[in-house]
TORTINU-59445 format. One line per field, with one value per atom (N, C-alpha, C, O): residue number from 1; residue in three letters; chain; atom name; x, y, z. Coordinates in steps of 0.1 Angstrom, whole numbers, padded with zeros to 4 digits. Example, Ala and Ser with C-alpha at 12.3 -4.5 7.8 and 13.67 -1.06 7.14 Angstrom:
<sites>
pos	(1 1 1 1 2 2 2 2) $
code	(Ala Ala Ala Ala Ser Ser Ser Ser) $
unit	(A A A A A A A A) $
site	(N CA C O N CA C O) $
px	(0132 0123 0132 0142 0128 0137 0129 0134) $
py	(-0057 -0045 -0033 -0033 -0022 -0011 0000 0011) $
pz	(0078 0078 0078 0085 0071 0071 0079 0080) $
</sites>
This chain:
<sites>
pos	(1 1 1 1 2 2 2 2 3 3 3 3 4 4 4 4 5 5 5 5 6 6 6 6 7 7 7 7 8 8 8 8 9 9 9 9 10 10 10 10 11 11 11 11 12 12 12 12 13 13 13 13 14 14 14 14 15 15 15 15 16 16 16 16 17 17 17 17 18 18 18 18 19 19 19 19 20 20 20 20 21 21 21 21 22 22 22 22 23 23 23 23 24 24 24 24 25 25 25 25 26 26 26 26 27 27 27 27 28 28 28 28 29 29 29 29 30 30 30 30 31 31 31 31 32 32 32 32 33 33 33 33 34 34 34 34 35 35 35 35 36 36 36 36 37 37 37 37 38 38 38 38 39 39 39 39 40 40 40 40 41 41 41 41 42 42 42 42 43 43 43 43 44 44 44 44 45 45 45 45 46 46 46 46 47 47 47 47 48 48 48 48 49 49 49 49 50 50 50 50 51 51 51 51 52 52 52 52 53 53 53 53 54 54 54 54 55 55 55 55 56 56 56 56 57 57 57 57 58 58 58 58 59 59 59 59 60 60 60 60 61 61 61 61 62 62 62 62 63 63 63 63 64 64 64 64 65 65 65 65 66 66 66 66 67 67 67 67 68 68 68 68 69 69 69 69 70 70 70 70 71 71 71 71 72 72 72 72 73 73 73 73 74 74 74 74 75 75 75 75 76 76 76 76 77 77 77 77 78 78 78 78 79 79 79 79 80 80 80 80 81 81 81 81 82 82 82 82 83 83 83 83 84 84 84 84 85 85 85 85 86 86 86 86 87 87 87 87 88 88 88 88 89 89 89 89 90 90 90 90 91 91 91 91 92 92 92 92 93 93 93 93 94 94 94 94 95 95 95 95 96 96 96 96 97 97 97 97 98 98 98 98 99 99 99 99 100 100 100 100 101 101 101 101 102 102 102 102 103 103 103 103 104 104 104 104 105 105 105 105 106 106 106 106 107 107 107 107 108 108 108 108 109 109 109 109 110 110 110 110 111 111 111 111 112 112 112 112 113 113 113 113 114 114 114 114 115 115 115 115 116 116 116 116 117 117 117 117 118 118 118 118 119 119 119 119 120 120 120 120 121 121 121 121 122 122 122 122 123 123 123 123 124 124 124 124 125 125 125 125 126 126 126 126 127 127 127 127 128 128 128 128 129 129 129 129 130 130 130 130 131 131 131 131 132 132 132 132 133 133 133 133 134 134 134 134 135 135 135 135 136 136 136 136 137 137 137 137 138 138 138 138 139 139 139 139 140 140 140 140 141 141 141 141 142 142 142 142 143 143 143 143 144 144 144 144 145 145 145 145 146 146 146 146 147 147 147 147 148 148 148 148 149 149 149 149 150 150 150 150 151 151 151 151 152 152 152 152 153 153 153 153 154 154 154 154 155 155 155 155 156 156 156 156 157 157 157 157 158 158 158 158 159 159 159 159 160 160 160 160 161 161 161 161 162 162 162 162 163 163 163 163 164 164 164 164 165 165 165 165 166 166 166 166 167 167 167 167 168 168 168 168 169 169 169 169 170 170 170 170 171 171 171 171 172 172 172 172 173 173 173 173 174 174 174 174) $
code	(Met Met Met Met Leu Leu Leu Leu Asn Asn Asn Asn Val Val Val Val Leu Leu Leu Leu Phe Phe Phe Phe Phe Phe Phe Phe His His His His Cys Cys Cys Cys Ile Ile Ile Ile Phe Phe Phe Phe Leu Leu Leu Leu Phe Phe Phe Phe Val Val Val Val Leu Leu Leu Leu Leu Leu Leu Leu Ser Ser Ser Ser Glu Glu Glu Glu Phe Phe Phe Phe Leu Leu Leu Leu Tyr Tyr Tyr Tyr Leu Leu Leu Leu Pro Pro Pro Pro Ser Ser Ser Ser Pro Pro Pro Pro Tyr Tyr Tyr Tyr Glu Glu Glu Glu Gly Gly Gly Gly Glu Glu Glu Glu Pro Pro Pro Pro Val Val Val Val Trp Trp Trp Trp Val Val Val Val Leu Leu Leu Leu Glu Glu Glu Glu Trp Trp Trp Trp Leu Leu Leu Leu Leu Leu Leu Leu Gly Gly Gly Gly Leu Leu Leu Leu Asp Asp Asp Asp Trp Trp Trp Trp Pro Pro Pro Pro Trp Trp Trp Trp Met Met Met Met Ile Ile Ile Ile Phe Phe Phe Phe Thr Thr Thr Thr Ile Ile Ile Ile Phe Phe Phe Phe Leu Leu Leu Leu Phe Phe Phe Phe Asn Asn Asn Asn Leu Leu Leu Leu Val Val Val Val Leu Leu Leu Leu Ser Ser Ser Ser Gly Gly Gly Gly Phe Phe Phe Phe Val Val Val Val Phe Phe Phe Phe Leu Leu Leu Leu Thr Thr Thr Thr Leu Leu Leu Leu Ser Ser Ser Ser Gly Gly Gly Gly Leu Leu Leu Leu Val Val Val Val Phe Phe Phe Phe Phe Phe Phe Phe Pro Pro Pro Pro Leu Leu Leu Leu Ser Ser Ser Ser Ala Ala Ala Ala Ile Ile Ile Ile Val Val Val Val Leu Leu Leu Leu Val Val Val Val Ile Ile Ile Ile Arg Arg Arg Arg Gly Gly Gly Gly Ala Ala Ala Ala Leu Leu Leu Leu Trp Trp Trp Trp Gly Gly Gly Gly Ile Ile Ile Ile Met Met Met Met Leu Leu Leu Leu Asn Asn Asn Asn Glu Glu Glu Glu Met Met Met Met Pro Pro Pro Pro Thr Thr Thr Thr Gly Gly Gly Gly Gly Gly Gly Gly Phe Phe Phe Phe Leu Leu Leu Leu Leu Leu Leu Leu Val Val Val Val Leu Leu Leu Leu Pro Pro Pro Pro Thr Thr Thr Thr Leu Leu Leu Leu Ile Ile Ile Ile Leu Leu Leu Leu Glu Glu Glu Glu Gly Gly Gly Gly Glu Glu Glu Glu Gly Gly Gly Gly His His His His Val Val Val Val Val Val Val Val Ala Ala Ala Ala Ser Ser Ser Ser Val Val Val Val Ala Ala Ala Ala Gly Gly Gly Gly Thr Thr Thr Thr Leu Leu Leu Leu Leu Leu Leu Leu Gly Gly Gly Gly Leu Leu Leu Leu Ser Ser Ser Ser Trp Trp Trp Trp Leu Leu Leu Leu Lys Lys Lys Lys Pro Pro Pro Pro Asp Asp Asp Asp Trp Trp Trp Trp Thr Thr Thr Thr Tyr Tyr Tyr Tyr Gly Gly Gly Gly Gly Gly Gly Gly Glu Glu Glu Glu Asn Asn Asn Asn Leu Leu Leu Leu Ser Ser Ser Ser Arg Arg Arg Arg Arg Arg Arg Arg Glu Glu Glu Glu Ala Ala Ala Ala Leu Leu Leu Leu Lys Lys Lys Lys Met Met Met Met Ala Ala Ala Ala Leu Leu Leu Leu Lys Lys Lys Lys Glu Glu Glu Glu Val Val Val Val Thr Thr Thr Thr His His His His Met Met Met Met Tyr Tyr Tyr Tyr Phe Phe Phe Phe Phe Phe Phe Phe Val Val Val Val Ala Ala Ala Ala Val Val Val Val Phe Phe Phe Phe Leu Leu Leu Leu Leu Leu Leu Leu Val Val Val Val Ala Ala Ala Ala Ala Ala Ala Ala Val Val Val Val Ile Ile Ile Ile Glu Glu Glu Glu Thr Thr Thr Thr Val Val Val Val Thr Thr Thr Thr Ile Ile Ile Ile Phe Phe Phe Phe His His His His Leu Leu Leu Leu) $
unit	(A A A A A A A A A A A A A A A A A A A A A A A A A A A A A A A A A A A A A A A A A A A A A A A A A A A A A A A A A A A A A A A A A A A A A A A A A A A A A A A A A A A A A A A A A A A A A A A A A A A A A A A A A A A A A A A A A A A A A A A A A A A A A A A A A A A A A A A A A A A A A A A A A A A A A A A A A A A A A A A A A A A A A A A A A A A A A A A A A A A A A A A A A A A A A A A A A A A A A A A A A A A A A A A A A A A A A A A A A A A A A A A A A A A A A A A A A A A A A A A A A A A A A A A A A A A A A A A A A A A A A A A A A A A A A A A A A A A A A A A A A A A A A A A A A A A A A A A A A A A A A A A A A A A A A A A A A A A A A A A A A A A A A A A A A A A A A A A A A A A A A A A A A A A A A A A A A A A A A A A A A A A A A A A A A A A A A A A A A A A A A A A A A A A A A A A A A A A A A A A A A A A A A A A A A A A A A A A A A A A A A A A A A A A A A A A A A A A A A A A A A A A A A A A A A A A A A A A A A A A A A A A A A A A A A A A A A A A A A A A A A A A A A A A A A A A A A A A A A A A A A A A A A A A A A A A A A A A A A A A A A A A A A A A A A A A A A A A A A A A A A A A A A A A A A A A A A A A A A A A A A A A A A A A A A A A A A A A A A A A A A A A A A A A A A A A A A A A A A A A A A A A A A A A A A A A A A A A A A A A A A A A A A A A A A A A A A A A A A A A A A A A A A A A A A A A A A A A A A A A A A A A A A A A A A A A A A A A A A A A A A A A A A A A A A A A A A A A A) $
site	(N CA C O N CA C O N CA C O N CA C O N CA C O N CA C O N CA C O N CA C O N CA C O N CA C O N CA C O N CA C O N CA C O N CA C O N CA C O N CA C O N CA C O N CA C O N CA C O N CA C O N CA C O N CA C O N CA C O N CA C O N CA C O N CA C O N CA C O N CA C O N CA C O N CA C O N CA C O N CA C O N CA C O N CA C O N CA C O N CA C O N CA C O N CA C O N CA C O N CA C O N CA C O N CA C O N CA C O N CA C O N CA C O N CA C O N CA C O N CA C O N CA C O N CA C O N CA C O N CA C O N CA C O N CA C O N CA C O N CA C O N CA C O N CA C O N CA C O N CA C O N CA C O N CA C O N CA C O N CA C O N CA C O N CA C O N CA C O N CA C O N CA C O N CA C O N CA C O N CA C O N CA C O N CA C O N CA C O N CA C O N CA C O N CA C O N CA C O N CA C O N CA C O N CA C O N CA C O N CA C O N CA C O N CA C O N CA C O N CA C O N CA C O N CA C O N CA C O N CA C O N CA C O N CA C O N CA C O N CA C O N CA C O N CA C O N CA C O N CA C O N CA C O N CA C O N CA C O N CA C O N CA C O N CA C O N CA C O N CA C O N CA C O N CA C O N CA C O N CA C O N CA C O N CA C O N CA C O N CA C O N CA C O N CA C O N CA C O N CA C O N CA C O N CA C O N CA C O N CA C O N CA C O N CA C O N CA C O N CA C O N CA C O N CA C O N CA C O N CA C O N CA C O N CA C O N CA C O N CA C O N CA C O N CA C O N CA C O N CA C O N CA C O N CA C O N CA C O N CA C O N CA C O N CA C O N CA C O N CA C O N CA C O N CA C O N CA C O N CA C O N CA C O N CA C O N CA C O N CA C O N CA C O N CA C O N CA C O N CA C O N CA C O N CA C O N CA C O N CA C O N CA C O N CA C O N CA C O N CA C O N CA C O N CA C O N CA C O N CA C O N CA C O N CA C O) $
px	(0604 0607 0621 0629 0623 0635 0647 0658 0644 0655 0660 0672 0650 0654 0661 0671 0656 0662 0677 0685 0679 0693 0702 0713 0699 0708 0710 0721 0700 0701 0710 0717 0709 0717 0732 0741 0735 0749 0753 0764 0746 0749 0751 0761 0742 0743 0756 0762 0759 0771 0784 0795 0784 0795 0798 0809 0787 0788 0792 0801 0786 0789 0804 0811 0809 0822 0832 0844 0828 0836 0839 0849 0829 0829 0832 0838 0829 0832 0841 0841 0848 0857 0848 0844 0845 0838 0848 0851 0852 0862 0856 0844 0864 0860 0857 0865 0847 0844 0855 0856 0863 0874 0887 0898 0888 0901 0905 0898 0918 0923 0918 0919 0912 0907 0919 0929 0917 0928 0933 0925 0946 0952 0950 0949 0950 0949 0936 0936 0925 0912 0914 0910 0920 0922 0932 0930 0943 0952 0946 0948 0937 0931 0921 0921 0914 0904 0912 0908 0923 0930 0938 0942 0940 0946 0937 0942 0925 0915 0916 0919 0911 0909 0897 0889 0895 0884 0870 0862 0868 0855 0853 0841 0863 0861 0859 0851 0865 0863 0849 0842 0844 0831 0821 0812 0823 0814 0814 0804 0826 0827 0820 0813 0823 0816 0801 0794 0797 0783 0776 0766 0782 0777 0776 0766 0786 0786 0775 0768 0774 0764 0750 0741 0748 0734 0730 0719 0739 0735 0736 0726 0747 0749 0743 0734 0747 0741 0727 0719 0723 0709 0700 0690 0702 0692 0692 0682 0704 0704 0701 0692 0709 0707 0695 0688 0692 0681 0667 0657 0667 0654 0649 0638 0658 0654 0652 0643 0659 0656 0643 0636 0638 0625 0614 0603 0617 0607 0605 0594 0616 0615 0607 0597 0610 0603 0605 0616 0595 0596 0604 0611 0604 0613 0628 0636 0632 0646 0652 0664 0645 0651 0655 0666 0646 0650 0661 0670 0661 0672 0686 0695 0686 0698 0702 0714 0693 0696 0702 0711 0697 0702 0717 0725 0719 0732 0742 0753 0737 0746 0749 0760 0739 0741 0750 0759 0750 0759 0773 0783 0775 0788 0794 0806 0785 0790 0794 0804 0786 0789 0802 0810 0805 0817 0829 0839 0827 0838 0840 0852 0829 0831 0837 0843 0836 0842 0857 0863 0863 0877 0883 0895 0875 0879 0882 0875 0892 0894 0883 0876 0881 0870 0871 0861 0883 0885 0881 0874 0884 0880 0865 0859 0859 0844 0837 0828 0843 0837 0838 0830 0849 0851 0841 0836 0838 0829 0814 0806 0811 0798 0788 0777 0792 0783 0781 0770 0791 0789 0780 0771 0782 0773 0759 0750 0756 0742 0736 0725 0743 0738 0736 0726 0747 0746 0736 0729 0735 0726 0711 0703 0709 0695 0692 0681 0702 0700 0696 0687 0703 0700 0687 0680 0683 0670 0659 0649 0660 0650 0649 0639 0661 0661 0655 0648 0656 0650 0635 0627 0631 0616 0610 0599 0618 0613 0612 0602 0621 0621 0609 0602 0607 0595 0582 0573 0581 0569 0566 0555 0577 0575 0571 0562 0577 0574 0560 0552 0556 0542 0532 0520 0535 0525 0520 0508 0529 0524 0520 0512 0525 0522 0509 0500 0507 0495 0491 0493 0484 0480 0471 0471 0463 0454 0461 0456 0472 0480 0487 0487 0491 0498 0488 0490 0478 0468 0454 0446 0452 0439 0428 0429 0417 0405 0404 0394 0415 0415 0411 0409 0411 0408 0416 0410 0429 0438 0442 0443 0444 0449 0464 0470 0470 0485 0493 0502 0489 0496 0495 0504 0482 0480 0487 0493 0487 0494 0509 0516 0515 0529 0532 0543 0524 0526 0526 0535 0517 0516 0528 0534 0532 0544 0557 0565 0558 0569 0570 0581 0559 0559 0564 0572 0559 0563 0578 0585 0583 0597 0606 0617 0602 0610 0612 0622 0601 0603 0612 0620 0611 0620 0634 0643 0637 0650 0657 0669 0649 0655 0662 0674 0655 0661 0673 0683 0672 0683 0695 0706 0693 0705 0711 0723 0703 0708 0716 0727 0710 0717 0730 0740 0730 0742 0753 0765 0748 0758 0765 0777 0757 0763 0773 0783 0768 0777 0790 0800 0789 0801 0811 0823 0805 0814 0821 0833 0813 0819 0829 0840 0826 0835 0848 0859 0847 0859 0868 0880 0862 0869 0876 0887 0868 0874 0886 0896 0885 0895 0908 0919 0906 0918 0924 0936 0917 0922 0927 0931 0927 0932 0946 0952) $
py	(1571 1575 1568 1575 1555 1549 1555 1555 1560 1566 1579 1581 1587 1599 1596 1602 1586 1582 1577 1581 1569 1564 1575 1576 1583 1594 1605 1611 1608 1618 1613 1620 1600 1594 1594 1597 1592 1594 1608 1610 1618 1632 1635 1642 1630 1633 1628 1634 1615 1609 1615 1614 1620 1628 1640 1643 1647 1659 1655 1661 1645 1640 1636 1639 1629 1625 1636 1635 1647 1659 1665 1671 1664 1671 1661 1665 1649 1639 1628 1626 1621 1611 1598 1592 1594 1582 1573 1576 1562 1553 1547 1543 1546 1540 1525 1518 1520 1505 1497 1485 1503 1496 1498 1494 1505 1507 1493 1486 1490 1477 1465 1454 1468 1458 1449 1454 1436 1428 1431 1432 1433 1437 1426 1428 1413 1402 1402 1397 1407 1408 1418 1415 1429 1439 1434 1436 1427 1422 1411 1410 1402 1392 1398 1393 1408 1415 1421 1420 1428 1435 1425 1428 1413 1402 1396 1388 1399 1393 1400 1412 1393 1399 1408 1406 1417 1425 1418 1421 1408 1401 1394 1395 1388 1382 1392 1390 1404 1414 1420 1422 1422 1427 1416 1420 1403 1393 1392 1390 1393 1392 1403 1401 1416 1427 1426 1429 1423 1422 1411 1414 1399 1388 1392 1389 1398 1402 1412 1411 1422 1433 1427 1431 1418 1413 1403 1404 1393 1382 1386 1385 1390 1393 1406 1407 1417 1430 1432 1436 1429 1432 1421 1425 1409 1398 1394 1395 1391 1385 1397 1395 1408 1418 1426 1430 1430 1440 1433 1436 1423 1417 1407 1407 1397 1387 1393 1388 1403 1409 1415 1415 1421 1427 1416 1418 1404 1393 1389 1385 1389 1385 1395 1392 1408 1419 1431 1436 1437 1447 1459 1464 1464 1476 1473 1483 1461 1457 1461 1465 1461 1465 1480 1483 1488 1502 1505 1513 1497 1499 1495 1502 1484 1479 1489 1492 1495 1505 1517 1523 1522 1533 1530 1539 1518 1515 1515 1520 1510 1510 1525 1528 1533 1547 1554 1562 1550 1556 1552 1560 1539 1534 1541 1545 1543 1550 1565 1570 1571 1585 1586 1595 1577 1577 1575 1581 1566 1563 1575 1579 1581 1593 1605 1613 1606 1618 1617 1628 1606 1604 1606 1607 1607 1608 1622 1631 1624 1638 1640 1631 1653 1656 1649 1644 1648 1640 1626 1620 1619 1606 1604 1595 1614 1614 1615 1608 1623 1625 1612 1609 1604 1592 1581 1573 1581 1570 1574 1566 1587 1592 1583 1580 1580 1571 1557 1552 1552 1539 1541 1532 1551 1554 1555 1549 1562 1564 1551 1548 1544 1532 1521 1514 1519 1508 1512 1504 1525 1530 1527 1523 1530 1527 1513 1509 1504 1490 1485 1477 1491 1487 1492 1486 1504 1510 1501 1498 1497 1488 1475 1469 1469 1457 1459 1449 1470 1473 1474 1470 1481 1481 1467 1465 1459 1445 1438 1431 1440 1434 1439 1431 1452 1458 1453 1450 1452 1446 1432 1428 1424 1410 1409 1401 1417 1416 1421 1415 1432 1437 1428 1427 1421 1412 1401 1398 1395 1384 1389 1383 1401 1406 1414 1412 1423 1431 1431 1441 1420 1420 1431 1435 1436 1447 1460 1468 1462 1474 1474 1484 1462 1460 1459 1466 1451 1449 1452 1443 1464 1468 1467 1470 1462 1460 1447 1444 1439 1427 1414 1404 1416 1405 1393 1382 1394 1383 1377 1384 1364 1357 1361 1366 1357 1360 1353 1358 1340 1332 1338 1339 1342 1348 1361 1364 1369 1382 1380 1387 1370 1367 1362 1366 1354 1349 1361 1362 1370 1382 1391 1396 1392 1401 1394 1401 1381 1374 1376 1378 1377 1380 1394 1396 1403 1417 1419 1426 1412 1412 1407 1412 1396 1391 1402 1403 1410 1420 1431 1437 1434 1444 1440 1448 1427 1422 1423 1423 1424 1426 1440 1441 1450 1463 1464 1470 1456 1456 1450 1455 1439 1433 1442 1443 1449 1459 1470 1473 1476 1487 1482 1489 1470 1465 1461 1461 1455 1451 1463 1463 1473 1486 1492 1497 1492 1498 1490 1495 1476 1468 1471 1471 1473 1476 1490 1491 1499 1513 1512 1519 1505 1503 1497 1501 1486 1480 1489 1489 1496 1506 1517 1520 1521 1531 1526 1533 1513 1507 1506 1509 1501 1499 1513 1513 1523 1536 1545 1556 1540 1548 1547 1553) $
pz	(1333 1346 1350 1356 1347 1350 1342 1347 1330 1322 1330 1331 1334 1341 1354 1358 1361 1374 1372 1379 1362 1359 1356 1362 1346 1341 1351 1352 1359 1370 1381 1387 1383 1394 1390 1398 1377 1372 1375 1380 1371 1372 1387 1391 1396 1410 1416 1424 1412 1418 1412 1419 1400 1395 1404 1408 1407 1416 1430 1436 1436 1449 1450 1460 1440 1440 1439 1443 1434 1433 1447 1449 1455 1468 1480 1490 1478 1488 1483 1470 1491 1486 1485 1495 1473 1471 1463 1452 1469 1463 1450 1450 1440 1427 1429 1437 1423 1424 1418 1420 1409 1402 1408 1403 1420 1427 1432 1439 1428 1433 1424 1428 1413 1404 1399 1396 1399 1395 1381 1371 1379 1366 1356 1344 1361 1351 1343 1332 1349 1342 1330 1319 1333 1322 1311 1299 1316 1306 1298 1286 1304 1297 1286 1275 1290 1281 1269 1258 1272 1262 1253 1242 1258 1250 1240 1231 1240 1231 1217 1217 1207 1194 1195 1204 1185 1185 1186 1194 1177 1178 1192 1197 1198 1211 1221 1231 1220 1230 1229 1240 1217 1215 1221 1228 1218 1223 1238 1244 1244 1258 1265 1275 1261 1267 1265 1274 1253 1250 1259 1265 1260 1267 1282 1289 1288 1302 1304 1314 1296 1298 1296 1303 1286 1283 1294 1300 1297 1306 1320 1328 1325 1339 1343 1352 1336 1341 1337 1346 1325 1320 1325 1332 1322 1325 1340 1347 1346 1359 1369 1378 1369 1379 1377 1387 1365 1363 1361 1367 1352 1349 1359 1364 1362 1372 1386 1393 1390 1403 1403 1413 1392 1391 1391 1396 1386 1386 1400 1404 1408 1422 1430 1438 1428 1435 1427 1426 1421 1410 1414 1405 1426 1429 1428 1427 1429 1429 1415 1415 1404 1392 1392 1387 1398 1398 1408 1406 1419 1429 1423 1425 1416 1409 1399 1397 1392 1381 1388 1382 1399 1406 1411 1410 1416 1420 1408 1409 1397 1385 1380 1377 1381 1378 1388 1383 1400 1410 1407 1408 1404 1400 1388 1387 1378 1366 1370 1365 1378 1382 1389 1387 1398 1406 1396 1397 1387 1377 1368 1365 1363 1354 1360 1353 1373 1380 1379 1378 1379 1378 1364 1363 1354 1341 1337 1341 1329 1323 1313 1308 1309 1300 1287 1281 1281 1269 1270 1261 1281 1283 1285 1280 1291 1293 1279 1277 1270 1257 1249 1241 1252 1245 1249 1241 1262 1267 1267 1270 1263 1263 1254 1258 1241 1233 1240 1240 1246 1253 1265 1267 1272 1284 1280 1286 1269 1265 1260 1264 1251 1246 1256 1257 1264 1275 1285 1290 1288 1298 1294 1301 1281 1276 1276 1278 1272 1273 1287 1288 1297 1310 1315 1323 1311 1314 1309 1316 1296 1290 1298 1300 1301 1309 1322 1327 1328 1341 1340 1348 1329 1326 1324 1329 1318 1316 1329 1331 1338 1351 1359 1366 1358 1366 1360 1368 1347 1341 1345 1348 1345 1349 1364 1367 1372 1387 1389 1397 1383 1385 1379 1384 1368 1361 1370 1370 1378 1387 1400 1407 1404 1418 1417 1426 1408 1406 1392 1385 1387 1373 1369 1357 1378 1375 1372 1364 1379 1376 1362 1355 1358 1346 1334 1324 1335 1325 1330 1330 1334 1340 1330 1318 1335 1327 1320 1313 1319 1312 1320 1315 1333 1343 1340 1338 1340 1338 1351 1361 1351 1363 1363 1354 1374 1376 1365 1359 1363 1353 1339 1331 1335 1322 1320 1310 1331 1331 1329 1322 1336 1335 1321 1315 1315 1301 1292 1283 1293 1284 1286 1277 1299 1302 1296 1291 1296 1290 1275 1270 1268 1254 1252 1243 1260 1258 1261 1255 1271 1275 1264 1262 1257 1246 1235 1229 1233 1223 1228 1221 1241 1247 1247 1244 1249 1249 1235 1234 1225 1212 1212 1207 1217 1218 1228 1225 1239 1249 1242 1243 1234 1227 1217 1216 1210 1200 1206 1202 1216 1224 1229 1227 1236 1242 1232 1235 1220 1210 1204 1202 1201 1195 1206 1202 1218 1229 1230 1233 1229 1230 1219 1221 1207 1195 1198 1196 1202 1204 1216 1215 1226 1238 1234 1238 1225 1221 1212 1214 1203 1195 1204 1202 1214 1223 1231 1232 1236 1243 1235 1239 1222 1214 1209 1205 1210 1205 1217 1214 1229 1240 1242 1251) $
</sites>
């Protein structure tokens, strides 16, 4: 469900940006950030993009927000999809085709991170919804959810690492 929500939100905001003026979130972005990123070697650029997407975007914004209150993971995911949609509207078709693999892989990584946050939040808030019929306490349900989330984060890391490699290659070939 979160997968459909995220990618439909991207599509919706691409269309809305076509008819309404929605300012790009990167309008007026400091040039020094881009210059610093482009000044890095390939491995450092891959590592920086991967670490930013995994730790800040995936873990802090999507997973930890869901742990605090489970709907926040989906809300942050929708906001991320809206930002992607607004940015993609400004791209020419050729540019869109270049970023499409990154969009799909990074998007899937963030969707799985959002699922992890939702699972963590529901496990301690409503253990019966998450693990119905097992009669677990909130602590036991949270422990079980943490084990499942560690397995999910393996896939999040793989998706985001491959996306960082593709994004770096794309940036250097533009």
